[in-house]
C-alpha positions, 0 to 999 in steps of 0.5 A: 474467547479462548485463553490468549497465547503469545504467538506473535511474540519476541524478537524476530530475525529477518535475513540477519536483521532484528525486526521489531520485538512486539508481543501481541497475545492472540487466542489459541486458535490463531494461526500464522497463514502467510509471512512476507519479509524484506531485508530492507524496504519502504512501506507507506503507513496510513495516518489519516483516512482516504479523503478527497481522492487522497490518503495521508501517509508517512514513509517508513524504511527498514527490515519488514515483516508482514504476517497474516493470522487466521483465528478460527471459530472466533465469535468476538467482533472486529471492534473488540479484537482491535480494541484488545490489540490496540491496548496491547500496543499501548502497553508495549510503549507504542503511540497510536498514530491513527485508527479507524473503521471501514467507512471512517477509513474510506471504505473501498478506496482505503482498503485498496491503498493498503498493501494486504497479503492475498486471499485466502491467507488474509481476508478483508470484508470491506464492510467490516474492518479496522485499521491501526497504525502506531509508532514507538522509539527504538534504540536508534530509530523509530519502530512502526506497526500497522494492524488490519483486522477483519472477519468472515462469518466464523473466522477473524483475520489480522494482518500485522506489518512491522518495519523500522527499528535499529536501521542505519537509514532513517525509517522516515523517507527523505526527498532525493538530494539530486534536485532542490527540495523546492522543486519536488513537492507532494506525497506522490513526488516523494513516493516516486523519488523514493521507490521509483514507481507509483500506481495511479489510483482512481483512473476510470476506464469504461469496461473494455475500453482504452479511453480514459473517462472524461473527468478530473483526476487529482492523481494526474494533476499532482503527477503533472505538477511534479513533472512540470516543476522538474523538467529533467524527470521522465516517466514511463506509464505502464498499463496492467490488466487482470488475467481475464481474456487472452494475453495478446488482447490484454497486452494491447488493451494495457498499452492503449490505456497507458497511452491514453493516460499519457495523452491526458497528461500532455494535452490537458495538464501541459506536460512536455511530451519528451517527459512521458512514454507509455507501454503495457504488459497485460496481466504479466505483472500482477500485484494480487491474486487473480482468483478474487474480484478484489485481486483482479481490481487491484491488478487493473491499473496504470503505473508511473515509473521514474526512468530518468533523473538527468 
């Protein structure tokens, strides 16, 4: 490996806010290929593996910087690289919250529960990746960082997401005070209350079909429990597709799939029909690039959007 250089170094200023001062040494061949910033946002941080159709997470809030780094002609394994970066985080005063490798993390499901900058800037081999999340105390608020490390045949890729620090709002999410805390339970409820929407992971539709497959869905059960416990809450289910096929055909399919999910919530899980509506937008609101199979998979989804708290 070439001598290291601190290309991810020092204090980064994002829209007038100071992000984390994390210095990680990477090889000279390392190049920042993509950067995503937000003046203030929230990020779900994995602190456990994908297990039993669920992912253990915490929420962090504050100024966000997410970067993709490519290291060309790199012959060190993902395990060795992640170990080097982990040790640097510890040296920087971080406490490791969680670390795992591909299968231990939860493989495909863990990867697609994790926000990743799109190809070709950030590549993730589902059979060879490492994940690390960590926390350290800031001057007034905790600082959080997550690393996702993977590689292709000759190139290594690292995504570094940093959030929190000296913000006026705590980086750990709190439930809305508009309703008693005992009425709002679970990670799904917390995410809806905080961000206003959530992707309903794990739904299964036969190819080209709008019919929701006949099986139990933990995410629908949890969503129904939230709605039943909070009858003043209303949601809109919005269907999304990838970009294959015509817009009109995809809009129609996305609307039918969202309606199928709404029907399941009402008929199977006992949600009041006045709390649920549905629509679809086809491929007009992608979350990832439609140029890759992974991106198209992520774009095929149904989201629940919180529309009313009255």
